[in-house]
DOKELO-570685 format. One line per 10 residues: number of its first residue (from 1); for each residue y, z, x of N, C-alpha, C. Coordinates in Angstrom, 2 decimals. Each point is the difference from the previous one (the first is absolute). Layout:
BEGIN
NUM) Y,Z,X,Y,Z,X,Y,Z,X ~ ...
// end
This chain:
BEGIN
1) 29.80,-54.57,-27.36,0.79,1.18,0.22,-0.76,1.27,-0.38 ~ -0.65,-0.04,-1.10,-0.84,1.12,-0.42,-1.02,0.33,1.08 ~ -0.55,-0.99,0.57,-1.02,0.17,1.03,0.57,0.72,1.21 ~ 1.21,-0.33,0.37,0.64,0.65,1.15,0.27,1.47,-0.27 ~ 0.46,0.32,-1.21,0.25,1.39,-0.37,-1.32,0.79,0.00 ~ -1.02,-0.64,-0.51,-1.31,0.65,-0.03,-0.50,0.28,1.42 ~ 0.17,-0.98,0.86,-0.41,0.19,1.41,0.80,1.12,0.66 ~ 1.32,0.03,-0.26,0.82,1.06,0.57,-0.43,1.37,-0.52 ~ -0.30,0.07,-1.29,-0.44,1.24,-0.61,-1.32,0.46,0.63 ~ -0.92,-0.91,0.16,-1.30,0.33,0.60,0.18,0.43,1.45
11) 0.83,-0.73,0.75,0.25,0.37,1.39,0.67,1.37,0.10 ~ 0.92,0.28,-0.91,0.66,1.30,-0.03,-1.02,1.11,-0.28 ~ -0.87,-0.23,-0.95,-1.04,0.98,-0.33,-0.95,0.21,1.18 ~ -0.39,-1.08,0.64,-0.87,0.11,1.17,0.68,0.78,1.13 ~ 1.30,-0.24,0.17,0.75,0.72,1.03,0.03,1.49,-0.32 ~ 0.21,0.35,-1.28,0.00,1.41,-0.40,-1.38,0.64,0.19 ~ -1.03,-0.75,-0.37,-1.37,0.51,0.18,-0.30,0.19,1.47 ~ 0.39,-0.95,0.83,-0.23,0.10,1.44,0.75,1.20,0.59 ~ 1.25,0.18,-0.44,0.81,1.12,0.48,-0.63,1.33,-0.43 ~ -0.45,0.05,-1.23,-0.64,1.20,-0.52,-1.30,0.28,0.76
21) -0.73,-1.03,0.31,-1.26,0.16,0.73,0.27,0.49,1.43 ~ 1.05,-0.48,0.63,0.35,0.46,1.35,0.38,1.49,-0.02 ~ 0.78,0.42,-1.00,0.37,1.41,-0.12,-1.24,0.86,-0.20 ~ -0.88,-0.46,-0.86,-1.24,0.73,-0.26,-0.86,0.09,1.25 ~ -0.05,-1.09,0.74,-0.77,-0.02,1.25,0.58,0.98,1.02 ~ 1.33,0.04,0.11,0.64,0.94,0.93,-0.27,1.45,-0.42 ~ 0.12,0.25,-1.30,-0.25,1.35,-0.51,-1.46,0.40,0.24 ~ -0.91,-0.91,-0.23,-1.42,0.27,0.21,-0.29,0.26,1.47 ~ 0.61,-0.77,0.87,-0.18,0.22,1.44,0.50,1.38,0.41 ~ 1.14,0.42,-0.54,0.54,1.33,0.32,-0.94,1.08,-0.52
31) -0.54,-0.17,-1.19,-0.91,1.00,-0.56,-1.31,0.06,0.80 ~ -0.48,-1.15,0.43,-1.21,-0.03,0.82,0.24,0.74,1.31 ~ 1.17,-0.19,0.59,0.34,0.70,1.25,0.07,1.51,-0.25 ~ 0.56,0.40,-1.14,0.04,1.42,-0.34,-1.41,0.58,-0.13 ~ -0.88,-0.74,-0.64,-1.38,0.45,-0.16,-0.69,0.11,1.37 ~ 0.26,-0.95,0.88,-0.58,0.06,1.34,0.50,1.22,0.76 ~ 1.29,0.30,-0.15,0.57,1.18,0.67,-0.62,1.28,-0.55 ~ -0.17,0.07,-1.32,-0.63,1.17,-0.61,-1.44,0.13,0.49 ~ -0.71,-1.10,0.07,-1.39,0.02,0.47,-0.07,0.49,1.45 ~ 0.92,-0.45,0.82,0.02,0.41,1.40,0.25,1.51,0.11
41) 0.96,0.51,-0.80,0.26,1.45,0.01,-1.23,0.78,-0.46 ~ -0.66,-0.50,-1.03,-1.20,0.68,-0.50,-1.11,0.00,1.04 ~ -0.21,-1.12,0.68,-1.02,-0.08,1.03,0.31,0.95,1.15 ~ 1.27,0.06,0.40,0.40,0.90,1.08,-0.23,1.45,-0.40 ~ 0.38,0.33,-1.22,-0.19,1.35,-0.51,-1.48,0.36,-0.06 ~ -0.82,-0.94,-0.47,-1.44,0.23,-0.09,-0.62,0.20,1.38 ~ 0.44,-0.78,0.96,-0.52,0.13,1.37,0.34,1.38,0.56 ~ 1.25,0.45,-0.22,0.40,1.32,0.49,-0.82,1.10,-0.64 ~ -0.22,-0.10,-1.30,-0.78,1.01,-0.70,-1.46,-0.03,0.45 ~ -0.55,-1.18,0.24,-1.38,-0.11,0.48,-0.14,0.64,1.37
51) 0.96,-0.24,0.87,-0.04,0.63,1.33,0.04,1.52,-0.14 ~ 0.85,0.48,-0.89,0.08,1.44,-0.23,-1.31,0.57,-0.48 ~ -0.67,-0.72,-0.90,-1.30,0.47,-0.49,-1.05,0.02,1.10 ~ -0.03,-1.04,0.82,-0.97,-0.03,1.11,0.28,1.14,0.98 ~ 1.27,0.28,0.24,0.35,1.10,0.90,-0.44,1.33,-0.61 ~ 0.21,0.14,-1.31,-0.42,1.22,-0.69,-1.51,0.19,0.09 ~ -0.74,-1.07,-0.19,-1.46,0.07,0.08,-0.42,0.43,1.41 ~ 0.65,-0.52,0.99,-0.32,0.35,1.39,0.25,1.48,0.25 ~ 1.15,0.49,-0.45,0.33,1.41,0.18,-0.98,0.87,-0.77 ~ -0.33,-0.40,-1.22,-0.95,0.77,-0.82,-1.37,0.05,0.67
61) -0.42,-1.12,0.58,-1.29,-0.04,0.70,-0.05,1.00,1.15 ~ 1.07,0.02,0.80,0.02,0.91,1.14,0.02,1.46,-0.48 ~ 0.73,0.28,-1.07,-0.01,1.37,-0.56,-1.39,0.37,-0.50 ~ -0.65,-0.93,-0.68,-1.36,0.26,-0.49,-0.96,0.27,1.15 ~ 0.11,-0.77,1.07,-0.88,0.21,1.15,0.22,1.38,0.61 ~ 1.28,0.39,0.11,0.32,1.31,0.56,-0.56,1.12,-0.89 ~ 0.15,-0.16,-1.31,-0.53,1.00,-0.93,-1.52,0.09,0.06 ~ -0.65,-1.13,0.13,-1.47,-0.01,0.10,-0.44,0.72,1.27 ~ 0.70,-0.25,1.10,-0.34,0.69,1.25,0.17,1.51,-0.15 ~ 1.09,0.43,-0.63,0.24,1.42,-0.21,-1.09,0.60,-0.89
71) -0.34,-0.70,-1.07,-1.05,0.49,-0.89,-1.35,0.10,0.72 ~ -0.28,-0.96,0.87,-1.25,0.06,0.77,-0.02,1.24,0.90 ~ 1.14,0.29,0.64,0.07,1.19,0.85,-0.16,1.28,-0.82 ~ 0.66,0.05,-1.16,-0.13,1.17,-0.88,-1.44,0.16,-0.46 ~ -0.63,-1.11,-0.35,-1.40,0.03,-0.45,-0.90,0.53,1.11 ~ 0.24,-0.42,1.22,-0.81,0.47,1.12,0.20,1.50,0.20 ~ 1.23,0.48,-0.10,0.29,1.42,0.14,-0.67,0.82,-1.10 ~ 0.05,-0.53,-1.23,-0.64,0.70,-1.12,-1.51,0.09,0.23 ~ -0.59,-1.08,0.47,-1.45,0.03,0.28,-0.34,1.04,1.05 ~ 0.83,0.09,1.05,-0.23,1.00,1.04,0.11,1.40,-0.58
81) 1.01,0.22,-0.82,0.19,1.31,-0.62,-1.16,0.33,-0.95 ~ -0.51,-0.98,-0.71,-1.15,0.24,-0.87,-1.22,0.40,0.81 ~ -0.22,-0.67,1.13,-1.13,0.34,0.84,0.16,1.42,0.56 ~ 1.20,0.35,0.42,0.25,1.33,0.55,-0.21,1.08,-1.06 ~ 0.50,-0.23,-1.21,-0.19,1.00,-1.06,-1.46,0.11,-0.40 ~ -0.72,-1.12,0.00,-1.43,0.05,-0.32,-0.74,0.79,1.07 ~ 0.38,-0.18,1.24,-0.63,0.73,1.12,0.29,1.50,-0.12 ~ 1.26,0.33,-0.33,0.38,1.42,-0.12,-0.77,0.65,-1.14 ~ -0.19,-0.71,-1.11,-0.74,0.55,-1.14,-1.46,0.26,0.37 ~ -0.57,-0.89,0.80,-1.41,0.18,0.41,-0.15,1.19,0.93
91) 1.00,0.19,0.82,-0.07,1.07,0.99,0.08,1.37,-0.71 ~ 0.79,0.14,-1.02,0.15,1.28,-0.69,-1.22,0.35,-0.70
// end
């Protein structure tokens, strides 16, 4: 009889442990899914920000090219004016 009570006690404990393990497994699965969702949002956010940065670099490049062209034209005009003033000084 003692043996039967002991077996019932052990089986009851195993059932509680198994039930507890199932709850823990379900909770862990839910937390893993939450982490995956957070990771997906972070990746999406990072991709959007990266695209924005690449677009910014492209716009900045085109602005830089335009400014360089303008500076080249100004430099050419200044050189012409320097030559003209040097010529006028020689003539006087």
